[in-house]
C-alpha positions as CSV (number, residue, x, y, z in Angstrom):
1,X,68.8,114.3,115.4
2,X,69.7,112.1,112.4
3,X,72.3,114.6,111.4
4,X,73.9,114.4,114.9
5,X,74.0,110.6,114.7
6,X,75.7,110.7,111.3
7,X,78.3,113.1,112.6
8,X,78.9,111.0,115.7
9,X,79.2,107.9,113.6
10,X,81.7,109.6,111.3
11,X,83.8,110.7,114.2
12,X,83.8,107.2,115.7
13,X,84.9,105.7,112.4
14,X,87.8,108.2,112.1
15,X,88.8,107.4,115.6
16,X,88.8,103.6,115.0
17,X,90.8,104.1,111.8
18,X,93.4,106.1,113.7
19,X,93.6,103.4,116.4
20,X,94.1,100.7,113.7
21,X,96.5,102.6,111.5
22,X,98.8,104.0,114.2
23,X,100.0,100.6,115.4
24,X,100.5,99.5,111.8
25,X,102.6,102.6,111.1
26,X,104.7,101.9,114.2
27,X,105.4,98.4,112.9
28,X,106.9,99.7,109.6
29,X,110.7,99.9,109.4
30,X,111.9,103.4,110.0
31,X,113.0,103.9,106.4
32,X,109.5,103.2,105.2
33,X,107.9,105.8,107.5
34,X,109.6,108.6,105.7
35,X,108.0,109.4,102.3
36,X,109.5,111.7,99.7
37,X,106.5,114.0,99.8
38,X,106.5,114.5,103.5
39,X,107.8,117.8,105.0
40,X,111.4,118.4,104.4
41,X,113.8,118.0,107.3
42,X,116.6,120.4,108.2
43,X,119.1,117.6,108.0
44,X,119.1,113.8,107.6
45,X,116.8,113.9,104.6
46,X,117.4,112.2,101.3
47,X,119.7,113.1,98.4
48,X,118.4,111.6,95.2
49,X,119.8,111.2,91.7
50,X,117.7,112.5,88.8
51,X,117.7,111.7,85.1
52,X,117.1,114.9,83.1
53,X,117.1,113.6,79.6
54,X,119.0,112.2,76.6
55,X,120.3,113.5,73.3
56,X,120.8,111.3,70.2
57,X,124.1,112.2,68.4
58,X,124.8,112.0,64.7
59,X,127.3,109.2,65.2
60,X,124.7,107.0,66.9
61,X,125.9,107.6,70.4
62,X,123.6,108.9,73.1
63,X,124.4,111.6,75.7
64,X,122.7,111.0,79.1
65,X,122.2,114.1,81.3
66,X,121.8,113.9,85.1
67,X,121.0,116.1,88.0
68,X,120.1,115.7,91.7
69,X,117.8,116.8,94.5
70,X,118.9,117.5,98.1
71,X,115.7,117.6,100.1
72,X,117.4,118.9,103.2
73,X,116.5,122.5,104.2
74,X,119.9,123.2,105.7
75,X,122.3,120.2,105.4
76,X,124.8,120.5,102.6
77,X,125.7,116.9,101.8
78,X,129.0,115.3,100.6
79,X,129.0,111.7,99.4
80,X,132.4,110.6,98.2
81,X,132.8,108.3,95.1
82,X,132.4,104.7,96.2
83,X,129.7,102.4,97.5
84,X,127.4,105.3,98.4
85,X,127.9,107.1,95.1
86,X,128.6,105.2,92.0
87,X,127.5,104.7,88.4
88,X,127.0,101.5,86.4
89,X,128.5,100.4,84.0
90,X,131.7,101.2,85.7
91,X,133.3,102.9,82.7
92,X,131.0,105.9,83.3
93,X,131.7,106.1,87.0
94,X,133.5,109.2,88.3
95,X,131.7,111.9,86.3
96,X,129.1,112.5,89.0
97,X,129.2,115.1,91.7
98,X,130.1,114.3,95.3
99,X,129.0,117.7,96.7
100,X,125.2,118.4,97.0
101,X,124.3,121.9,98.0
102,X,120.8,123.1,99.2
103,X,119.0,125.0,96.4
104,X,116.0,127.3,96.9
105,X,115.1,128.2,93.3
106,X,111.7,129.4,92.3
107,X,109.6,128.1,89.5
108,X,109.3,124.5,88.3
109,X,112.8,123.3,89.3
110,X,112.5,124.3,93.0
111,X,115.2,122.4,94.9
112,X,116.6,120.5,92.0
113,X,120.0,120.9,90.4
114,X,119.7,120.1,86.7
115,X,122.4,119.1,84.2
116,X,125.2,118.7,86.8
117,X,127.0,116.2,84.5
118,X,126.5,114.0,81.4
119,X,128.0,110.9,79.9
120,X,127.9,109.6,76.4
121,X,127.1,106.0,75.6
122,X,128.9,105.0,72.4
123,X,126.9,103.7,69.4
124,X,128.2,100.1,69.9
125,X,126.6,100.1,73.4
126,X,123.2,101.2,72.1
127,X,120.4,100.4,74.5
128,X,122.7,100.4,77.6
129,X,121.2,101.9,80.7
130,X,123.4,104.2,82.7
131,X,122.4,103.9,86.4
132,X,123.4,106.4,89.1
133,X,123.2,105.1,92.7
134,X,123.2,107.3,95.8
135,X,122.9,106.5,99.5
136,X,122.5,109.0,102.2
137,X,120.9,109.0,105.7
138,X,119.5,105.5,105.3
139,X,118.0,106.3,101.9
140,X,119.2,104.5,98.8
141,X,118.1,105.5,95.3
142,X,119.1,104.4,91.8
143,X,118.0,106.3,88.7
144,X,118.5,104.8,85.2
145,X,119.4,106.9,82.2
146,X,117.8,105.3,79.1
147,X,117.1,106.6,75.6
148,X,113.7,105.0,75.2
149,X,111.1,107.7,75.9
150,X,110.6,110.7,73.6
151,X,109.4,112.6,76.7
152,X,113.0,112.7,77.9
153,X,114.5,113.4,74.5
154,X,116.4,116.7,74.2
155,X,117.9,118.6,71.3
156,X,121.1,120.5,70.4
157,X,119.2,122.6,67.8
158,X,118.7,126.3,68.1
159,X,115.8,127.6,70.3
160,X,112.8,129.7,69.2
161,X,114.8,132.9,68.8
162,X,118.1,131.5,67.8
163,X,119.8,130.6,71.2
164,X,122.3,127.8,71.4
165,X,124.2,126.5,74.4
166,X,127.2,128.8,75.1
167,X,130.8,127.8,74.2
168,X,133.5,127.4,76.9
169,X,137.3,127.1,76.3
170,X,140.2,127.0,78.7
171,X,142.6,127.8,76.0
172,X,141.6,129.9,73.0
173,X,143.4,127.5,70.7
174,X,142.2,124.4,72.6
175,X,139.1,122.2,72.8
176,X,135.6,123.7,73.3
177,X,132.5,122.7,75.3
178,X,129.0,123.4,74.1
179,X,127.1,120.9,76.3
180,X,126.5,119.4,79.7
181,X,129.2,116.8,79.4
182,X,131.8,119.5,79.0
183,X,135.6,119.5,78.8
184,X,138.3,119.3,81.4
185,X,141.1,121.8,81.9
186,X,144.6,120.7,82.6
187,X,145.1,119.9,86.3
188,X,146.0,122.8,88.6
189,X,148.0,122.5,91.8
190,X,147.3,124.7,94.8
191,X,148.1,124.7,98.5
192,X,145.8,125.1,101.5
193,X,144.9,128.7,102.2
194,X,146.6,130.2,99.2
195,X,144.3,131.6,96.4
196,X,144.7,130.1,93.0
197,X,143.3,131.7,89.8
198,X,140.7,129.7,87.7
199,X,140.3,131.1,84.2
200,X,138.1,130.2,81.2
201,X,136.7,131.9,78.1
202,X,133.0,131.9,77.2
203,X,131.0,132.9,74.1
204,X,127.3,133.3,73.3
205,X,126.7,131.3,70.1
206,X,123.2,132.6,69.3
207,X,122.1,132.7,65.7
208,X,119.7,135.6,65.9
209,X,120.2,137.6,62.7
210,X,116.9,136.3,61.2
211,X,114.9,137.3,64.2
212,X,113.3,140.5,65.2
213,X,115.6,141.2,68.2
214,X,117.3,144.4,69.2
215,X,120.1,142.3,70.7
216,X,122.0,139.7,68.8
217,X,124.6,138.8,71.5
218,X,123.5,138.4,75.1
219,X,125.7,138.7,78.2
220,X,126.5,135.4,79.7
221,X,126.0,134.2,83.3
222,X,128.7,132.2,85.0
223,X,128.9,130.2,88.2
224,X,131.8,128.3,89.8
225,X,130.5,125.2,91.6
226,X,132.3,122.6,93.7
227,X,131.7,119.3,91.8
228,X,134.0,116.9,93.7
229,X,136.2,117.4,96.7
230,X,136.6,117.3,100.5
231,X,135.3,120.7,101.3
232,X,133.8,123.7,99.5
233,X,136.4,126.4,98.6
234,X,135.9,130.1,98.7
235,X,135.4,131.8,95.4
236,X,136.0,135.5,94.9
237,X,133.5,135.7,92.1
238,X,131.3,132.7,92.6
239,X,128.3,133.7,90.5
240,X,127.6,136.5,88.0
241,X,124.3,136.6,86.2
242,X,124.2,137.8,82.6
243,X,122.2,140.9,83.7
244,X,124.8,141.7,86.3
245,X,127.6,141.3,83.8
246,X,125.8,143.7,81.4
247,X,125.5,146.3,84.2
248,X,129.0,146.0,85.3
249,X,131.8,144.6,83.1
250,X,134.1,144.4,86.1
251,X,136.0,141.2,87.2
252,X,135.1,138.4,84.9
253,X,133.3,140.6,82.5
254,X,136.0,141.6,80.0
255,X,135.0,141.0,76.4
256,X,137.6,140.4,73.6
257,X,137.0,141.6,70.0
258,X,135.9,138.2,68.8
259,X,133.0,137.9,71.2
260,X,134.7,135.8,73.9
261,X,134.3,136.7,77.5
262,X,137.1,136.2,80.0
263,X,135.8,134.4,83.1
264,X,138.0,134.3,86.2
265,X,137.8,133.7,89.9
266,X,140.2,133.3,92.9
267,X,139.6,130.0,94.6
268,X,140.9,129.3,98.1
269,X,140.9,125.7,99.3
270,X,140.9,124.9,103.0
271,X,141.5,121.2,103.0
272,X,144.1,119.2,101.1
273,X,142.9,116.6,98.5
274,X,141.7,116.2,94.9
275,X,139.0,118.5,93.7
276,X,136.9,119.1,90.6
277,X,135.4,122.6,90.1
278,X,132.5,122.9,87.6
279,X,132.0,126.1,85.6
280,X,128.5,126.6,84.3
281,X,128.0,129.2,81.6
282,X,124.5,130.2,80.7
283,X,122.6,132.7,78.5
284,X,119.5,133.0,80.6
285,X,119.3,136.7,79.8
286,X,118.1,135.7,76.3
287,X,114.3,135.6,75.8
288,X,114.2,132.0,74.6
289,X,116.4,130.5,77.4
290,X,115.9,129.5,81.0
291,X,117.0,127.0,83.5
292,X,113.5,125.5,83.9
293,X,113.5,124.0,80.4
294,X,117.2,123.0,80.4
295,X,118.2,125.7,78.0
296,X,120.8,127.0,77.6
297,X,124.0,126.3,79.5
298,X,127.2,124.4,79.1
299,X,129.6,122.9,81.7
300,X,133.4,122.7,81.9
301,X,135.5,121.2,84.7
302,X,138.7,122.2,86.4
303,X,140.6,119.5,88.4
304,X,142.6,120.8,91.3
305,X,145.1,119.0,93.5
306,X,145.5,120.8,96.9
307,X,148.6,120.2,99.0
308,X,148.9,120.9,102.7
């Protein structure tokens, strides 16, 4: 009998708590009723900036690396540069993406996109925070990039079995990217509905001669990603993994004698405007490299002006 009384008392207490908390919940502003850990929505959910880490450079400057999370299950979000998508201080504004796809990756990263861009704070601005601000669907978030915690410190040094971030060039005699901040190609002009060729060269820079590995050079993975622009273009070869490139050295898989891989795609734009396409090159096929721990990939960017 005592047990039944205790059960009844517990049920009554839960009922009373529900009666009390329900009105309190209803009194909250709508934006405070939606918590980041609640079930993801198909659309209308938040898009949040993320600070991935920092790298101290030899000249005293600091490179800040950023990514993002789109919590929507279906909605691909575009947030143009401006009051809903800006970086402070203003001198670093404009490097961030405006296009936020939905990702369904496995492992630790899940729905995150890591290392979408980076900015370098010069040595004479040491200690400056770089703050990325995003607003979407009534949710506003600001994430500071700061070089104060060793937990967020990253390295350019070689990995456990000799991997480095790959190299990217748009011209074999031109500048080279080996990091998230990347380089920019000369601007390309295209017109709506007419394919334009995007081309780059990539190289695995691994230093593996001193390691017990059968393979010293690993095939690179590549992905062309809309970074900024009015609407996603169509890519003829949007993504090729290193393993796929090893199986089939077809389009985008031609290797030159000096270890550089020709990377190419046909991009068709359907709306006029100014675009930036990001090329991500990775060596995830190497045993000491993976996306989860931010190793090893590099970015490069192609600005495109599309006319009607």
